[in-house]
Each structure stands twice: as structure tokens, then as C-alpha cells.
N, C-alpha and C positions, 0 to 999 in steps of 0.2 A: 295165730291168735288175732282177733279183731275186736276193737273196742269202739262202739258207735257214739261214745260220749262226745258231744260237740259237733257231730257230723252235720246236723241240720243248720247250726249256726255258720259252719264253714261254707255250706252251699249258698246260703242267703248272702253272706258277705262277699264271697268270690263272684257270685252271679251279678250282684250290684256293681262290683268293681269292673267286671268285664263289660257290662252294658254301658256304664258311664264312660268307658274308654273307647267306645265306638264299635264293639263287637256286635255282629248280628246275633239274634236270639239263639239260633241253633249252635253257633260256635261258643256263645257265652255259657250255654247249658253244658256243653262238652267240657269247657274249662272248669266249671263248678264241680262237675262229676270227678274230674281228675284230682282236684284239690281234696274233695271228700275221700277219694280213694287212698290218698296219702295219709290223711288224718286218722282214718279207721285202723290203720296199721300201727298206730301209736297207742300207748296206754294213757287213759285219762284225757282231760281237755288239753289240746295241743295246737300249736301253730304250724303253718306250712310255708316253706320258702319256694321261690321260683325254681331253684336248682332241684328240689325234691320233686316238683311237678314235672319238670323236664325229664328227670331220670325215670319217673314212673311211666310217663307217656312213651318214652323210648322202649321200655320193657314190654309194652303192649304192641309194638310194631315188629314185624318180622325183620325189617331192615332199619337200624337206628339212624342211618343217613337220611332217610325220608323225613324223619321227625325234626330235622334241622333245617328243612326248607319251609319258609313261611311266606305268607302274603303280607301286604303292607299294613293291614289292620292288625294282624297278629304280631308283627314286629313292633308296632306302636305300643301295644300293651306290654310286651316283653321289655321294651326299652324303659318304659316308665317304672316297671317293677325292679329292673336291674339298677337303675339310678337310686331308687328308694333303698335298695340294699347296699348302696355305697360302691357298686362296681364301676370301674372305669371302662367306658365303651369306646371301642375303636371301629372306625368305618372306612372301607375302601370300596371301589367299584371297578367294573370292567366288563369286557366281552368274554374273556377266558375261553376262546373258541377251541383251540387245541391246547390243552393243559400241558405245560412243559416245566422243566426244572427251574427256569427263571421265575415263573409264577409261584411255584411252591416256596422258594427261598424268600420271595417278596412277601408272601402271606405269612410265613413264619416270623419274619422281622416285624411285620405289622402287628401280629398278635403279641409280640414281646413288649409293645408299648402300653398295654393295658390288660384288663381281665377278660374281656369278651370281644371277639372280632366278628363283626357283621359285614358280609360282602353283598353289595348291590350288583345284580347281574342284568345286563341288557337283554331285553326280549329279542326273539328272532327278527321281528320286524325292525326293531331299533338297530340291530347289528347290520341288517341289509341296507338301511338308510345310511349308516355311517361308513360301512366297509365295501359296499357294492353288492350287485345282484347275485354273485357267486357265494356270498357268505350269509349265514354262518355255515361252517362245515358240520358242526354238531348242533343238535336242537337245544333249545333252552332247558328242556327236561333233563337231557343227558349232561349238559354242562353244569346244571345245578346239582345233580346227584354226585358228580365227580368232585365238585368243590366241597359239598357237605361231608364227603367221606374223608377229607383231610383233617388231621388232628388239630391243626392250627385254626381251622374255621369253626366257629360256633353256630352261626346262622347264615343262610343264603336267602335273599329275597329279590325277586325279579322286579324290573320296572320297565314301562313301555315308552317313556319319553326318551328324547335323545340325550338328556342330561339327568342326573340323579337328584336334582335340587329338591324336588318334592319329597323324595324318600329321605334325604338327609334331614329335611325339616321335620319329618316324622320321627326319625331316630334320635335327633339331637345328640350326636356323639360328642364325647370329650375330645377325641383326637381323630382328625381326618388325615388319611394317608394316601399319597399319590406317587406316581413314578418320578424319578429324578429328572426326567425330560421336561417337567413342568416348572423347573427352577426359573424364576424371573417372570413367570406367567401367572395370570389370575386363575385360581382354581375354583370351580363351581362348588359352592357350599362352604367355603372358608369363612364366610361371614356368620355361619351358624355354629360351627365347631369351636371349641375353646382353643384348640391348637391345630396347626397344620404341620405335618412332617412329610418330607420327601425322601424316598428310598428307591434304589435301582432295581429293575427287573432282572438284570444280568446282561452284561455287555455282549452284543452280537446275537442275542437270543430273542426271537419274536415269532408269533404265529405266522405272520406274513412270510418271513424268511423260511420257515419250515415248509409252508405250502409251496413256495417257489422252488425249493430244493427237491421236493417230491415231483413237481411238474418237470423239472429239468432232467431228473433221473429216469422218469418213466414215460415221457412224452416224446 
């Protein structure tokens, strides 16, 4: 059953919101259509929440993981809406080149600090600059898809700079999470987040050590 009451108002309001938040016109129209798609599934005049829009968009994708991968403009509007809904946003970032159990435990703990976990992901060029010419092992697209498939991760967004400062400024997280090895060090973005929390990846577990072990065993 579909009730088109208020669908036009929903399109106008959501389109204006998206455009004022920096969305390009084509993406703003897509967002407005998604909002209208949710509203017409309700009886009478109704409102729509971000969670409903996300769930509806996911149902339109063959793979729900893809719908959790966003660009910086998209994550900006999502973050604004999440804060307006009273959700506590947690942010962390990394290369996540070869996803391992230490990463998963770290991300699960990060998610436990709030309602929504956003993961900033270094681009391939950024990883190469930071880790060397033989990295990354996995492409940004593959790394993003794997992260987005994790239950603890709500959104993944790539960034091209060597640090995620610009992205953190866009997200404006309540809590910034980094590895325990940053204890006593200045963390990029800690001046933006309300709170900084340090947690361990897992002792003795790292992508570099995994690569070294593979090379030692097969070279």
C-alpha cells in the first residue's frame, strides 16, 4: 500500500536540506527521492528518519555493504543528520590493508563507545606514501568493501590526504578512537572531537608482520 500524502513536501524539504549541506544536484535529487520513497510507504502525512532512508537505500542495492561506503560530501550530510537525531558519532581511521582479527576487535571496541562508527580509510596513493611503494596489498575499493561488511562498522569513507584532519573536521565526531601506541602522543583531530579514546589493536598482530611472515614462508 502506498500513500502519496506529503510526498511533495518531503521532496522539497529533503532536496533543500541536501543542497544546503553541500550535495551536488544529482546526489541531492537522489537523496530526496529516497526520502520520498520512505514516506509513501506510510499512511498519512509522515516524517522520515535517516535510519529509514539508509535501510530503504540498502534494500535497493544488491549488496548492502556498498551502501555503507560514502564520499566526503555524503558523510558530511549524514553526520549532520545523525547529530540532529541525538546519535553519538565515533570516528577512527587507518589503512586496514590486510584485515585481521586485531582490526576487527579494535573496531568492535570503537563501536561500543557510541551509536555510529565511521571509519576513515586511506586512499591507495596515501598508503603508498605512508607505507612504501609495495603497499597497499589490497585496493581501496576492496579494503572499503571488507570494512563495510563488518557488523561494527556503519560507514566507510576514503580520504586522499596523509592525515584525516579534513575528514574529521567534516564528520565532527563526539569520540575519536586511535590505537594504544598513540599514548602520550598528539593525535590528529583530537582538537575537533569531544573526546579521545585509545585502544589496542591486539598485541603482536599487524599487517606488516603478516606480510613479513608470508614472505619468509614462501620466498
